[in-house]
N, C-alpha and C positions, 0 to 999 in steps of 0.2 A: 504494500500500500504506500502511496506517495505521502509526502509531508503534509500536503493540503487536505488529505482525507482525515487527519486527526481533528479532535475537537478544537475550536478556536481558543486561543490563549486570551485569558481575561486581562485586560489592561485598563486600569482606572486612571484617568487624567484629572488631577486636581489643579484648577486653574483660576486665574483672575484676569479679566479683560484689561486691567491696567498694566499687565506685564507683557512686554514684547516677546520675551523668551517663551512665555506660555503660548502665544499665538504661533510662533514657529513650531513648537512641539505639537500643537493642535493640528496644524496643516500637514505636517510630515506624517503623523499617525493616521490622519484621515486619508491621505494620499496613498499610503502603502498598506492600509488596512486589509484589502483583499489579498495582496501579495504575501503579507506576513501572517495571514489567517488570524486576525485579531477580533476579539469581542471587546470593542472599545466602549467604555462607559465614561460619561462626562460628569465631573463632580465640581460644580462651582464653589469656590471658597473665597473668603475675604483675606487677601494677602496682607493688608494692613494689620489685621488682627494677629496673624501669624508672626509678623515682624515685631509687633509690640510684645507679645508673650515670650518670644525667643530672645528679646533684647537686641535684635538686629536693626539695621537701618537700610532703607532703599539705596541701591547703588548710586542713584543720581544725587544723593545727599552726601556721598563720600567723593571728594574731588577726583582722586585718582581713578576710582571705579567708574565714576560718571563719564570721564573722558574716554576711558577704554571701552565702555559700554556703547557709546555712540558709534565708534569705529567698528566694534564687533557686530552690532546689529546691522550696520550697513553691509558688511561682508556676508553675513548669514542671509540677509534679505536677497542679495544677488545670487548666492549659491542655491538657495532653496526656492527662489522665485516667489517669494511672499512679499507683498508691497508694504512692509512694515517700516515706519519711521518713528522717531521720537520727537514730538512737537516741542518747541522751545518753552511752552507754558506748562510742561508736564509737572515740574516740581511744584509750581504754584497751584496746579490743579489738585495735587495730592495733599499739600500742606494747608492750603487756604480755601480750596473748593470742596465740592461734595465727595471727591475721590470716587472710588468704584463701588461704594456701598449700595447706592440705589440700583445700579446695574446688576450687581451680584445678588441682591435680594430678589430682583425680578427674575433672573435666571434660575434661582432656587425655586421660585414659585412655578416657573415653566417646567422645571425638571419633575416636579411632583404632579402637575396637572396635564401638561402636554409635552412629554419627553421627546416625542418625534420631532418637535420644533426646536429643540435645544441646540442642535448643531448649527443650523442655519442662523438662528438668532444670535448665537455667540459670535459667529463670523461677522454678522452685521454690526454688532457693537464694536468689535475690533476695527472694522473698516471706518467706523465713525470716529473712534478715539485715536487710532494710530495710523490711519491712512487718509483721513479726511474725504472719504468717498461718501456720496449721499446715503443716508440711512434708509433701508427699505421700509416700506409701510408695514405696520403690524396689523394683523387681522383682528377683527373685533373679538373673536373667540379667545385669542391670546390675552387680550386686555381683560376679558371677563375672568380668565383663569387667574390672573394676578389679583383681581378684586376678590375672588372667592378665597384665595390663599390668605390675603391680609384680613379678610372678614373673619376667617377661622382663628386668626391671631388677635382678634378683638381690636383691630385698628379702626379708627374713626374714618368716615368718608373723606374728611379733609386730609388726613395723613395718607390715605390711599391715593387720592388725587395728586398730592404733592409728589409721591414716589413715581407715579406714571409720568407726570410732567417733567421731572428731573431727568428722566431717561429719554423720553420721546417728544418732548416739547409741548407747548401750550395747546396745540390743536389735536392732541391724541384723543381726548374725551372730556366732555364737560363735567363739572362737579355735580350737576343735576343727574346726569346719567350714572355717575359713580354711585350716588346715593340710591338711585333706583335699583341697580343691580345688587348693591350691598343689602338692601332691604329684602330682596327676593331670596338671597342666600341665607339670611338670618331666619327666613320663614321655612327653610328646608329645600329650596330650589337647588338642584345640582347641575343641570345642563348649562354649559357655557356657550352653546350655540344659539343664535337667534332661530326662532321657529321657521321651518321651511315654508315658503309661500309659492304659489303659482300665480301666473297672470301679472297684472300691473302692480307697482308698489303701492303700499298703503298711503293714502292721503287724507286730508281733513274731511273728505266726503265719503270715505269708506264707512259703511254702515256699522261694522263691528267696532271700529275705532271711535266713532261718534257716540255709539251706545255706551261704550266703556267709560268714556270721559263724562258723559251725562250722568251715569250712575254715581260716579265719584262726586260730582258737583251737587247732585240731589241730596246726597248723604251729608254734605257739609257745604253750605252756601258761601262760607268764608274761606274756603280752601284756596291755597296759593298754587301757582303753576308748578313750582318745585314739588309740592306735595301730591299734585295730580300725577306727575310723572312717576313718583315713587309708588303710588297706589294702583297704577294700571297693571293689569296682569301681563306676564311675559308674552312677547310677540305682538303687542299692540303699539 
């Protein structure tokens, strides 16, 4: 029997999208996964936390290491054909900015709720941070997965929305919609996908939508728009 007939070798990659070396390892393992017969499992971690607990410092904060790292990453980028660069603002991003915490929390949520999306989304975040390529649009079901994860952690809608915006920008989802989905998950709703529909999109003249809104308003004449959105059933 040939080598490839054996059971795949389990390899767990613990990574943080703030690390250029993590990206290089990620792409090499993905590239040669079928050749090396690997069962590759992705494990997002917070590198800053590991550095703190181990008493270590990021290479960019050590002058000698920082200078070497810039040259080393340039060489490895060319050799492995991975478009990784180290932005000039990297040190400030780590020390004074949000760092990679929001991104890593999002990837952890994705790992639990939509693991099939983890590889592509990790690559997109690296492209955004270390390559300055346009970030791909995130599907609504992935956003809902993040909301469900943070709802289970008893996070408020405001904090959930802040985490989404910190990674994907202001236009990813409104705070009203975050509140709506959080409310459904608190009530036991588990599906992260919008209900399947046929025909034209729902509009203000859709009978089911109008009836649903009317029922909410009839129950409370002083209800606000935000509360109407929360109280509407999924799919409306």
